[in-house]
PDB file with one MODEL, atoms N, CA, C and O in Angstrom:
MODEL        1
ATOM      1  N   UNK A   1     106.269  85.969 118.198  1.00  0.00           N
ATOM      2  CA  UNK A   1     105.001  86.614 118.122  1.00  0.00           C
ATOM      3  C   UNK A   1     105.136  87.927 117.616  1.00  0.00           C
ATOM      4  O   UNK A   1     106.045  88.594 118.110  1.00  0.00           O
ATOM      5  N   UNK A   2     104.374  88.493 116.666  1.00  0.00           N
ATOM      6  CA  UNK A   2     104.279  89.784 116.141  1.00  0.00           C
ATOM      7  C   UNK A   2     103.067  90.483 116.838  1.00  0.00           C
ATOM      8  O   UNK A   2     101.971  89.946 117.000  1.00  0.00           O
ATOM      9  N   UNK A   3     103.416  91.808 117.247  1.00  0.00           N
ATOM     10  CA  UNK A   3     102.530  92.601 117.851  1.00  0.00           C
ATOM     11  C   UNK A   3     102.492  93.900 117.036  1.00  0.00           C
ATOM     12  O   UNK A   3     103.497  94.358 116.493  1.00  0.00           O
ATOM     13  N   UNK A   4     101.255  94.480 116.977  1.00  0.00           N
ATOM     14  CA  UNK A   4     101.013  95.668 116.199  1.00  0.00           C
ATOM     15  C   UNK A   4     100.560  96.662 117.252  1.00  0.00           C
ATOM     16  O   UNK A   4      99.663  96.453 118.068  1.00  0.00           O
ATOM     17  N   UNK A   5     101.360  97.884 117.128  1.00  0.00           N
ATOM     18  CA  UNK A   5     101.018  98.964 118.193  1.00  0.00           C
ATOM     19  C   UNK A   5     100.540 100.193 117.361  1.00  0.00           C
ATOM     20  O   UNK A   5     101.320 100.613 116.506  1.00  0.00           O
ATOM     21  N   UNK A   6      99.477 100.739 117.505  1.00  0.00           N
ATOM     22  CA  UNK A   6      98.971 101.843 116.800  1.00  0.00           C
ATOM     23  C   UNK A   6      99.060 102.965 117.884  1.00  0.00           C
ATOM     24  O   UNK A   6      98.435 102.872 118.941  1.00  0.00           O
ATOM     25  N   UNK A   7      99.781 103.923 117.611  1.00  0.00           N
ATOM     26  CA  UNK A   7      99.667 105.274 118.304  1.00  0.00           C
ATOM     27  C   UNK A   7      98.810 106.245 117.678  1.00  0.00           C
ATOM     28  O   UNK A   7      99.147 106.679 116.576  1.00  0.00           O
ATOM     29  N   UNK A   8      97.723 106.659 118.236  1.00  0.00           N
ATOM     30  CA  UNK A   8      96.941 107.602 117.398  1.00  0.00           C
ATOM     31  C   UNK A   8      97.073 109.167 118.098  1.00  0.00           C
ATOM     32  O   UNK A   8      97.190 109.374 119.305  1.00  0.00           O
ATOM     33  N   UNK A   9      97.034 109.985 117.256  1.00  0.00           N
ATOM     34  CA  UNK A   9      97.019 111.356 117.573  1.00  0.00           C
ATOM     35  C   UNK A   9      96.041 111.901 118.525  1.00  0.00           C
ATOM     36  O   UNK A   9      94.872 111.571 118.324  1.00  0.00           O
ATOM     37  N   UNK A  10      96.292 112.680 119.538  1.00  0.00           N
ATOM     38  CA  UNK A  10      95.353 112.912 120.590  1.00  0.00           C
ATOM     39  C   UNK A  10      94.147 113.688 119.980  1.00  0.00           C
ATOM     40  O   UNK A  10      93.031 113.586 120.491  1.00  0.00           O
ATOM     41  N   UNK A  11      94.353 114.386 118.997  1.00  0.00           N
ATOM     42  CA  UNK A  11      93.323 115.154 118.416  1.00  0.00           C
ATOM     43  C   UNK A  11      92.427 114.240 117.449  1.00  0.00           C
ATOM     44  O   UNK A  11      91.566 114.757 116.737  1.00  0.00           O
ATOM     45  N   UNK A  12      92.641 113.007 117.456  1.00  0.00           N
ATOM     46  CA  UNK A  12      91.712 112.041 116.586  1.00  0.00           C
ATOM     47  C   UNK A  12      91.108 110.914 117.403  1.00  0.00           C
ATOM     48  O   UNK A  12      91.424 109.742 117.198  1.00  0.00           O
ATOM     49  N   UNK A  13      90.276 111.265 118.289  1.00  0.00           N
ATOM     50  CA  UNK A  13      89.543 110.235 118.978  1.00  0.00           C
ATOM     51  C   UNK A  13      88.689 109.288 118.305  1.00  0.00           C
ATOM     52  O   UNK A  13      88.449 108.147 118.701  1.00  0.00           O
ATOM     53  N   UNK A  14      88.173 109.929 117.084  1.00  0.00           N
ATOM     54  CA  UNK A  14      87.317 109.146 116.271  1.00  0.00           C
ATOM     55  C   UNK A  14      88.165 108.067 115.488  1.00  0.00           C
ATOM     56  O   UNK A  14      87.645 106.990 115.196  1.00  0.00           O
ATOM     57  N   UNK A  15      89.352 108.331 115.181  1.00  0.00           N
ATOM     58  CA  UNK A  15      90.298 107.363 114.601  1.00  0.00           C
ATOM     59  C   UNK A  15      90.601 106.202 115.654  1.00  0.00           C
ATOM     60  O   UNK A  15      90.574 105.020 115.311  1.00  0.00           O
ATOM     61  N   UNK A  16      90.874 106.585 116.883  1.00  0.00           N
ATOM     62  CA  UNK A  16      91.201 105.599 117.921  1.00  0.00           C
ATOM     63  C   UNK A  16      89.824 104.666 118.193  1.00  0.00           C
ATOM     64  O   UNK A  16      89.911 103.476 118.495  1.00  0.00           O
ATOM     65  N   UNK A  17      88.737 105.264 118.066  1.00  0.00           N
ATOM     66  CA  UNK A  17      87.498 104.455 118.244  1.00  0.00           C
ATOM     67  C   UNK A  17      87.440 103.547 117.109  1.00  0.00           C
ATOM     68  O   UNK A  17      87.305 102.339 117.301  1.00  0.00           O
ATOM     69  N   UNK A  18      87.544 104.092 115.818  1.00  0.00           N
ATOM     70  CA  UNK A  18      87.470 103.123 114.625  1.00  0.00           C
ATOM     71  C   UNK A  18      88.343 102.065 114.720  1.00  0.00           C
ATOM     72  O   UNK A  18      87.915 100.927 114.525  1.00  0.00           O
ATOM     73  N   UNK A  19      89.586 102.273 115.011  1.00  0.00           N
ATOM     74  CA  UNK A  19      90.596 101.220 115.088  1.00  0.00           C
ATOM     75  C   UNK A  19      90.283 100.273 116.193  1.00  0.00           C
ATOM     76  O   UNK A  19      90.538  99.077 116.049  1.00  0.00           O
ATOM     77  N   UNK A  20      89.716 100.754 117.348  1.00  0.00           N
ATOM     78  CA  UNK A  20      89.432  99.891 118.402  1.00  0.00           C
ATOM     79  C   UNK A  20      88.405  98.933 117.962  1.00  0.00           C
ATOM     80  O   UNK A  20      88.526  97.763 118.324  1.00  0.00           O
ATOM     81  N   UNK A  21      87.371  99.296 117.196  1.00  0.00           N
ATOM     82  CA  UNK A  21      86.261  98.391 116.702  1.00  0.00           C
ATOM     83  C   UNK A  21      86.924  97.477 115.577  1.00  0.00           C
ATOM     84  O   UNK A  21      86.668  96.273 115.546  1.00  0.00           O
ATOM     85  N   UNK A  22      87.737  98.040 114.702  1.00  0.00           N
ATOM     86  CA  UNK A  22      88.354  97.158 113.733  1.00  0.00           C
ATOM     87  C   UNK A  22      89.038  95.971 114.253  1.00  0.00           C
ATOM     88  O   UNK A  22      88.920  94.862 113.733  1.00  0.00           O
ATOM     89  N   UNK A  23      89.833  96.245 115.401  1.00  0.00           N
ATOM     90  CA  UNK A  23      90.825  95.107 115.946  1.00  0.00           C
ATOM     91  C   UNK A  23      90.192  94.631 117.288  1.00  0.00           C
ATOM     92  O   UNK A  23      90.884  94.060 118.131  1.00  0.00           O
ATOM     93  N   UNK A  24      88.924  94.865 117.464  1.00  0.00           N
ATOM     94  CA  UNK A  24      88.429  94.155 118.725  1.00  0.00           C
ATOM     95  C   UNK A  24      88.607  92.689 118.647  1.00  0.00           C
ATOM     96  O   UNK A  24      88.306  92.016 117.661  1.00  0.00           O
ATOM     97  N   UNK A  25      89.164  92.190 119.855  1.00  0.00           N
ATOM     98  CA  UNK A  25      89.319  90.811 120.010  1.00  0.00           C
ATOM     99  C   UNK A  25      90.692  90.273 119.504  1.00  0.00           C
ATOM    100  O   UNK A  25      91.024  89.102 119.689  1.00  0.00           O
ATOM    101  N   UNK A  26      91.418  91.116 118.903  1.00  0.00           N
ATOM    102  CA  UNK A  26      92.698  90.788 118.327  1.00  0.00           C
ATOM    103  C   UNK A  26      93.717  91.042 119.500  1.00  0.00           C
ATOM    104  O   UNK A  26      94.024  92.191 119.820  1.00  0.00           O
ATOM    105  N   UNK A  27      94.231  89.929 120.130  1.00  0.00           N
ATOM    106  CA  UNK A  27      95.350  90.145 121.281  1.00  0.00           C
ATOM    107  C   UNK A  27      96.572  90.668 120.879  1.00  0.00           C
ATOM    108  O   UNK A  27      97.267  91.302 121.672  1.00  0.00           O
ATOM    109  N   UNK A  28      96.948  90.444 119.583  1.00  0.00           N
ATOM    110  CA  UNK A  28      98.288  91.054 119.204  1.00  0.00           C
ATOM    111  C   UNK A  28      98.154  92.494 118.772  1.00  0.00           C
ATOM    112  O   UNK A  28      99.117  92.959 118.162  1.00  0.00           O
ATOM    113  N   UNK A  29      97.141  93.252 118.987  1.00  0.00           N
ATOM    114  CA  UNK A  29      97.131  94.598 118.497  1.00  0.00           C
ATOM    115  C   UNK A  29      96.814  95.469 119.747  1.00  0.00           C
ATOM    116  O   UNK A  29      95.862  95.171 120.468  1.00  0.00           O
ATOM    117  N   UNK A  30      97.547  96.463 119.986  1.00  0.00           N
ATOM    118  CA  UNK A  30      97.230  97.531 120.958  1.00  0.00           C
ATOM    119  C   UNK A  30      97.062  98.862 120.262  1.00  0.00           C
ATOM    120  O   UNK A  30      97.722  99.165 119.268  1.00  0.00           O
ATOM    121  N   UNK A  31      96.095  99.698 120.855  1.00  0.00           N
ATOM    122  CA  UNK A  31      95.786 101.064 120.449  1.00  0.00           C
ATOM    123  C   UNK A  31      95.923 101.911 121.512  1.00  0.00           C
ATOM    124  O   UNK A  31      95.238 101.709 122.514  1.00  0.00           O
ATOM    125  N   UNK A  32      96.836 102.998 121.456  1.00  0.00           N
ATOM    126  CA  UNK A  32      97.076 103.950 122.592  1.00  0.00           C
ATOM    127  C   UNK A  32      96.996 105.373 121.871  1.00  0.00           C
ATOM    128  O   UNK A  32      97.377 105.553 120.715  1.00  0.00           O
ATOM    129  N   UNK A  33      96.491 106.296 122.638  1.00  0.00           N
ATOM    130  CA  UNK A  33      96.435 107.686 122.284  1.00  0.00           C
ATOM    131  C   UNK A  33      97.662 108.370 122.733  1.00  0.00           C
ATOM    132  O   UNK A  33      98.047 108.256 123.897  1.00  0.00           O
ATOM    133  N   UNK A  34      98.279 109.060 121.877  1.00  0.00           N
ATOM    134  CA  UNK A  34      99.556 109.831 122.199  1.00  0.00           C
ATOM    135  C   UNK A  34      99.255 110.718 123.179  1.00  0.00           C
ATOM    136  O   UNK A  34      98.339 111.528 123.034  1.00  0.00           O
ATOM    137  N   UNK A  35     100.088 110.646 124.415  1.00  0.00           N
ATOM    138  CA  UNK A  35      99.902 111.553 125.553  1.00  0.00           C
ATOM    139  C   UNK A  35     100.869 112.599 125.773  1.00  0.00           C
ATOM    140  O   UNK A  35     100.803 113.321 126.768  1.00  0.00           O
ATOM    141  N   UNK A  36     101.801 112.721 124.857  1.00  0.00           N
ATOM    142  CA  UNK A  36     102.987 113.565 124.932  1.00  0.00           C
ATOM    143  C   UNK A  36     102.476 114.931 124.832  1.00  0.00           C
ATOM    144  O   UNK A  36     101.684 115.193 123.928  1.00  0.00           O
ATOM    145  N   UNK A  37     102.867 115.887 125.717  1.00  0.00           N
ATOM    146  CA  UNK A  37     102.481 117.286 125.630  1.00  0.00           C
ATOM    147  C   UNK A  37     103.530 118.110 124.630  1.00  0.00           C
ATOM    148  O   UNK A  37     103.113 118.978 123.863  1.00  0.00           O
ATOM    149  N   UNK A  38     104.849 117.768 124.714  1.00  0.00           N
ATOM    150  CA  UNK A  38     105.886 118.393 123.892  1.00  0.00           C
ATOM    151  C   UNK A  38     107.105 117.457 123.722  1.00  0.00           C
ATOM    152  O   UNK A  38     107.173 116.396 124.344  1.00  0.00           O
ATOM    153  N   UNK A  39     108.002 117.843 122.922  1.00  0.00           N
ATOM    154  CA  UNK A  39     109.191 117.193 122.817  1.00  0.00           C
ATOM    155  C   UNK A  39     109.893 117.228 124.209  1.00  0.00           C
ATOM    156  O   UNK A  39     110.062 118.277 124.830  1.00  0.00           O
ATOM    157  N   UNK A  40     110.289 116.002 124.651  1.00  0.00           N
ATOM    158  CA  UNK A  40     110.806 115.966 125.845  1.00  0.00           C
ATOM    159  C   UNK A  40     112.338 116.065 125.912  1.00  0.00           C
ATOM    160  O   UNK A  40     112.893 116.323 126.980  1.00  0.00           O
ATOM    161  N   UNK A  41     112.966 115.878 124.870  1.00  0.00           N
ATOM    162  CA  UNK A  41     114.555 115.887 124.766  1.00  0.00           C
ATOM    163  C   UNK A  41     114.937 117.288 125.159  1.00  0.00           C
ATOM    164  O   UNK A  41     114.335 118.284 124.758  1.00  0.00           O
ATOM    165  N   UNK A  42     115.886 117.304 125.899  1.00  0.00           N
ATOM    166  CA  UNK A  42     116.460 118.682 126.284  1.00  0.00           C
ATOM    167  C   UNK A  42     117.390 118.928 125.161  1.00  0.00           C
ATOM    168  O   UNK A  42     117.863 117.995 124.511  1.00  0.00           O
ATOM    169  N   UNK A  43     117.659 120.174 124.921  1.00  0.00           N
ATOM    170  CA  UNK A  43     118.574 120.669 123.907  1.00  0.00           C
ATOM    171  C   UNK A  43     120.116 120.740 124.401  1.00  0.00           C
ATOM    172  O   UNK A  43     120.431 121.463 125.346  1.00  0.00           O
ATOM    173  N   UNK A  44     120.967 120.018 123.769  1.00  0.00           N
ATOM    174  CA  UNK A  44     122.457 119.931 124.289  1.00  0.00           C
ATOM    175  C   UNK A  44     123.166 120.380 123.036  1.00  0.00           C
ATOM    176  O   UNK A  44     122.743 120.251 121.887  1.00  0.00           O
ATOM    177  N   UNK A  45     124.354 120.950 123.436  1.00  0.00           N
ATOM    178  CA  UNK A  45     125.233 121.289 122.267  1.00  0.00           C
ATOM    179  C   UNK A  45     125.621 120.156 121.351  1.00  0.00           C
ATOM    180  O   UNK A  45     125.939 119.059 121.809  1.00  0.00           O
ATOM    181  N   UNK A  46     125.599 120.415 120.054  1.00  0.00           N
ATOM    182  CA  UNK A  46     126.023 119.343 119.098  1.00  0.00           C
ATOM    183  C   UNK A  46     127.384 118.651 119.454  1.00  0.00           C
ATOM    184  O   UNK A  46     128.321 119.307 119.908  1.00  0.00           O
ATOM    185  N   UNK A  47     127.452 117.393 119.248  1.00  0.00           N
ATOM    186  CA  UNK A  47     128.807 116.767 119.296  1.00  0.00           C
ATOM    187  C   UNK A  47     129.116 116.329 120.799  1.00  0.00           C
ATOM    188  O   UNK A  47     130.251 115.962 121.105  1.00  0.00           O
ATOM    189  N   UNK A  48     128.110 116.375 121.698  1.00  0.00           N
ATOM    190  CA  UNK A  48     128.502 116.009 123.098  1.00  0.00           C
ATOM    191  C   UNK A  48     128.404 114.504 123.243  1.00  0.00           C
ATOM    192  O   UNK A  48     127.691 113.862 122.471  1.00  0.00           O
ATOM    193  N   UNK A  49     129.062 113.952 124.157  1.00  0.00           N
ATOM    194  CA  UNK A  49     129.199 112.502 124.286  1.00  0.00           C
ATOM    195  C   UNK A  49     127.797 111.957 124.823  1.00  0.00           C
ATOM    196  O   UNK A  49     127.575 110.746 124.839  1.00  0.00           O
ATOM    197  N   UNK A  50     126.939 112.817 125.225  1.00  0.00           N
ATOM    198  CA  UNK A  50     125.632 112.161 125.756  1.00  0.00           C
ATOM    199  C   UNK A  50     124.699 112.115 124.604  1.00  0.00           C
ATOM    200  O   UNK A  50     123.536 111.805 124.863  1.00  0.00           O
ATOM    201  N   UNK A  51     125.007 112.363 123.414  1.00  0.00           N
ATOM    202  CA  UNK A  51     124.043 112.341 122.287  1.00  0.00           C
ATOM    203  C   UNK A  51     123.757 110.816 121.929  1.00  0.00           C
ATOM    204  O   UNK A  51     124.593 110.195 121.272  1.00  0.00           O
ATOM    205  N   UNK A  52     122.646 110.245 122.332  1.00  0.00           N
ATOM    206  CA  UNK A  52     122.362 108.891 122.226  1.00  0.00           C
ATOM    207  C   UNK A  52     121.446 108.560 120.959  1.00  0.00           C
ATOM    208  O   UNK A  52     121.464 107.404 120.536  1.00  0.00           O
ATOM    209  N   UNK A  53     120.719 109.431 120.391  1.00  0.00           N
ATOM    210  CA  UNK A  53     119.911 109.008 119.281  1.00  0.00           C
ATOM    211  C   UNK A  53     120.606 109.385 117.932  1.00  0.00           C
ATOM    212  O   UNK A  53     120.686 110.560 117.575  1.00  0.00           O
ATOM    213  N   UNK A  54     121.003 108.561 117.348  1.00  0.00           N
ATOM    214  CA  UNK A  54     121.789 108.777 116.041  1.00  0.00           C
ATOM    215  C   UNK A  54     121.197 108.089 114.787  1.00  0.00           C
ATOM    216  O   UNK A  54     120.522 107.069 114.925  1.00  0.00           O
ATOM    217  N   UNK A  55     121.417 108.583 113.660  1.00  0.00           N
ATOM    218  CA  UNK A  55     121.228 107.935 112.447  1.00  0.00           C
ATOM    219  C   UNK A  55     119.786 107.383 112.256  1.00  0.00           C
ATOM    220  O   UNK A  55     118.822 108.147 112.201  1.00  0.00           O
ATOM    221  N   UNK A  56     119.671 106.084 112.159  1.00  0.00           N
ATOM    222  CA  UNK A  56     118.224 105.495 111.720  1.00  0.00           C
ATOM    223  C   UNK A  56     117.157 105.798 112.855  1.00  0.00           C
ATOM    224  O   UNK A  56     115.976 106.012 112.580  1.00  0.00           O
ATOM    225  N   UNK A  57     117.616 105.801 114.055  1.00  0.00           N
ATOM    226  CA  UNK A  57     116.712 106.106 115.257  1.00  0.00           C
ATOM    227  C   UNK A  57     116.172 107.524 115.051  1.00  0.00           C
ATOM    228  O   UNK A  57     114.960 107.697 115.187  1.00  0.00           O
ATOM    229  N   UNK A  58     116.979 108.570 114.729  1.00  0.00           N
ATOM    230  CA  UNK A  58     116.402 109.786 114.614  1.00  0.00           C
ATOM    231  C   UNK A  58     115.675 110.058 113.323  1.00  0.00           C
ATOM    232  O   UNK A  58     114.797 110.919 113.253  1.00  0.00           O
ATOM    233  N   UNK A  59     116.030 109.351 112.349  1.00  0.00           N
ATOM    234  CA  UNK A  59     115.092 109.384 111.126  1.00  0.00           C
ATOM    235  C   UNK A  59     113.723 108.688 111.260  1.00  0.00           C
ATOM    236  O   UNK A  59     112.741 109.103 110.644  1.00  0.00           O
ATOM    237  N   UNK A  60     113.683 107.705 112.014  1.00  0.00           N
ATOM    238  CA  UNK A  60     112.531 106.924 112.456  1.00  0.00           C
ATOM    239  C   UNK A  60     111.674 107.707 113.216  1.00  0.00           C
ATOM    240  O   UNK A  60     110.475 107.540 112.990  1.00  0.00           O
ATOM    241  N   UNK A  61     112.009 108.573 114.115  1.00  0.00           N
ATOM    242  CA  UNK A  61     111.388 109.370 115.093  1.00  0.00           C
ATOM    243  C   UNK A  61     110.734 110.579 114.176  1.00  0.00           C
ATOM    244  O   UNK A  61     109.566 110.928 114.344  1.00  0.00           O
ATOM    245  N   UNK A  62     111.559 111.155 113.235  1.00  0.00           N
ATOM    246  CA  UNK A  62     110.937 112.405 112.404  1.00  0.00           C
ATOM    247  C   UNK A  62     109.855 111.641 111.644  1.00  0.00           C
ATOM    248  O   UNK A  62     108.753 112.186 111.583  1.00  0.00           O
ATOM    249  N   UNK A  63     110.015 110.480 111.069  1.00  0.00           N
ATOM    250  CA  UNK A  63     108.983 109.830 110.090  1.00  0.00           C
ATOM    251  C   UNK A  63     107.721 109.676 110.941  1.00  0.00           C
ATOM    252  O   UNK A  63     106.646 110.079 110.497  1.00  0.00           O
ATOM    253  N   UNK A  64     107.819 109.062 112.241  1.00  0.00           N
ATOM    254  CA  UNK A  64     106.737 108.888 112.969  1.00  0.00           C
ATOM    255  C   UNK A  64     105.954 110.194 113.329  1.00  0.00           C
ATOM    256  O   UNK A  64     104.723 110.183 113.327  1.00  0.00           O
ATOM    257  N   UNK A  65     106.631 111.263 113.621  1.00  0.00           N
ATOM    258  CA  UNK A  65     106.002 112.525 113.905  1.00  0.00           C
ATOM    259  C   UNK A  65     105.191 113.055 112.636  1.00  0.00           C
ATOM    260  O   UNK A  65     104.125 113.669 112.678  1.00  0.00           O
ATOM    261  N   UNK A  66     105.871 112.713 111.562  1.00  0.00           N
ATOM    262  CA  UNK A  66     105.010 113.267 110.193  1.00  0.00           C
ATOM    263  C   UNK A  66     103.802 112.418 110.009  1.00  0.00           C
ATOM    264  O   UNK A  66     102.718 112.934 109.737  1.00  0.00           O
ATOM    265  N   UNK A  67     103.956 111.083 110.153  1.00  0.00           N
ATOM    266  CA  UNK A  67     102.848 110.120 110.077  1.00  0.00           C
ATOM    267  C   UNK A  67     101.756 110.366 111.047  1.00  0.00           C
ATOM    268  O   UNK A  67     100.586 110.230 110.691  1.00  0.00           O
ATOM    269  N   UNK A  68     102.091 110.744 112.337  1.00  0.00           N
ATOM    270  CA  UNK A  68     101.141 111.164 113.295  1.00  0.00           C
ATOM    271  C   UNK A  68     100.340 112.467 112.881  1.00  0.00           C
ATOM    272  O   UNK A  68      99.123 112.567 113.035  1.00  0.00           O
ATOM    273  N   UNK A  69     101.094 113.396 112.372  1.00  0.00           N
ATOM    274  CA  UNK A  69     100.553 114.714 111.883  1.00  0.00           C
ATOM    275  C   UNK A  69      99.633 114.494 110.706  1.00  0.00           C
ATOM    276  O   UNK A  69      98.563 115.097 110.622  1.00  0.00           O
ATOM    277  N   UNK A  70     100.029 113.670 109.837  1.00  0.00           N
ATOM    278  CA  UNK A  70      99.389 113.566 108.462  1.00  0.00           C
ATOM    279  C   UNK A  70      98.364 112.487 108.492  1.00  0.00           C
ATOM    280  O   UNK A  70      97.207 112.735 108.153  1.00  0.00           O
ATOM    281  N   UNK A  71      98.754 111.225 108.907  1.00  0.00           N
ATOM    282  CA  UNK A  71      97.758 110.229 108.936  1.00  0.00           C
ATOM    283  C   UNK A  71      96.909 110.109 110.212  1.00  0.00           C
ATOM    284  O   UNK A  71      95.829 109.519 110.189  1.00  0.00           O
ATOM    285  N   UNK A  72      97.377 110.643 111.261  1.00  0.00           N
ATOM    286  CA  UNK A  72      96.691 110.539 112.566  1.00  0.00           C
ATOM    287  C   UNK A  72      97.180 109.458 113.506  1.00  0.00           C
ATOM    288  O   UNK A  72      96.936 109.371 114.710  1.00  0.00           O
ATOM    289  N   UNK A  73      97.883 108.679 112.785  1.00  0.00           N
ATOM    290  CA  UNK A  73      98.480 107.464 113.640  1.00  0.00           C
ATOM    291  C   UNK A  73      99.951 107.079 113.171  1.00  0.00           C
ATOM    292  O   UNK A  73     100.482 107.476 112.134  1.00  0.00           O
ATOM    293  N   UNK A  74     100.469 106.300 114.047  1.00  0.00           N
ATOM    294  CA  UNK A  74     101.911 105.576 113.709  1.00  0.00           C
ATOM    295  C   UNK A  74     101.649 104.245 113.847  1.00  0.00           C
ATOM    296  O   UNK A  74     101.042 103.968 114.882  1.00  0.00           O
ATOM    297  N   UNK A  75     101.937 103.268 113.070  1.00  0.00           N
ATOM    298  CA  UNK A  75     101.954 101.793 113.219  1.00  0.00           C
ATOM    299  C   UNK A  75     103.317 101.285 113.446  1.00  0.00           C
ATOM    300  O   UNK A  75     104.231 101.508 112.651  1.00  0.00           O
ATOM    301  N   UNK A  76     103.470 100.537 114.632  1.00  0.00           N
ATOM    302  CA  UNK A  76     104.824 100.078 114.875  1.00  0.00           C
ATOM    303  C   UNK A  76     104.629  98.601 115.059  1.00  0.00           C
ATOM    304  O   UNK A  76     103.754  98.164 115.807  1.00  0.00           O
ATOM    305  N   UNK A  77     105.396  97.881 114.418  1.00  0.00           N
ATOM    306  CA  UNK A  77     105.332  96.365 114.341  1.00  0.00           C
ATOM    307  C   UNK A  77     106.528  95.889 115.269  1.00  0.00           C
ATOM    308  O   UNK A  77     107.696  96.225 115.070  1.00  0.00           O
ATOM    309  N   UNK A  78     106.129  95.112 116.254  1.00  0.00           N
ATOM    310  CA  UNK A  78     107.055  94.616 117.232  1.00  0.00           C
ATOM    311  C   UNK A  78     107.104  93.077 117.068  1.00  0.00           C
ATOM    312  O   UNK A  78     106.079  92.403 116.955  1.00  0.00           O
ATOM    313  N   UNK A  79     108.324  92.574 117.060  1.00  0.00           N
ATOM    314  CA  UNK A  79     108.547  91.108 116.864  1.00  0.00           C
ATOM    315  C   UNK A  79     109.465  90.537 118.099  1.00  0.00           C
ATOM    316  O   UNK A  79     110.435  91.186 118.490  1.00  0.00           O
ATOM    317  N   UNK A  80     109.144  89.433 118.617  1.00  0.00           N
ATOM    318  CA  UNK A  80     110.136  88.819 119.483  1.00  0.00           C
ATOM    319  C   UNK A  80     111.352  88.201 118.817  1.00  0.00           C
ATOM    320  O   UNK A  80     112.378  88.071 119.485  1.00  0.00           O
ATOM    321  N   UNK A  81     111.316  87.829 117.612  1.00  0.00           N
ATOM    322  CA  UNK A  81     112.379  87.352 116.851  1.00  0.00           C
ATOM    323  C   UNK A  81     113.470  88.236 116.584  1.00  0.00           C
ATOM    324  O   UNK A  81     114.429  87.849 115.915  1.00  0.00           O
TER     325      UNK A  81
ENDMDL
END
């Protein structure tokens, strides 16, 4: 099953309402408002063994932040397969 998750910027309640109306009754679509106050990752020296986010994950997170700022939302497609 495929599920769509829309994360909407907290300063765009109008967009969250519009998406909510557009996808009303769609069980496979969730719309949530971004609740983050700030970046939660603590700063660690580069090259430490605890560095978990690498490569594609880091690029995806940066793209998501840009989309949230420019478009007002991020769309994430989740699949069981």
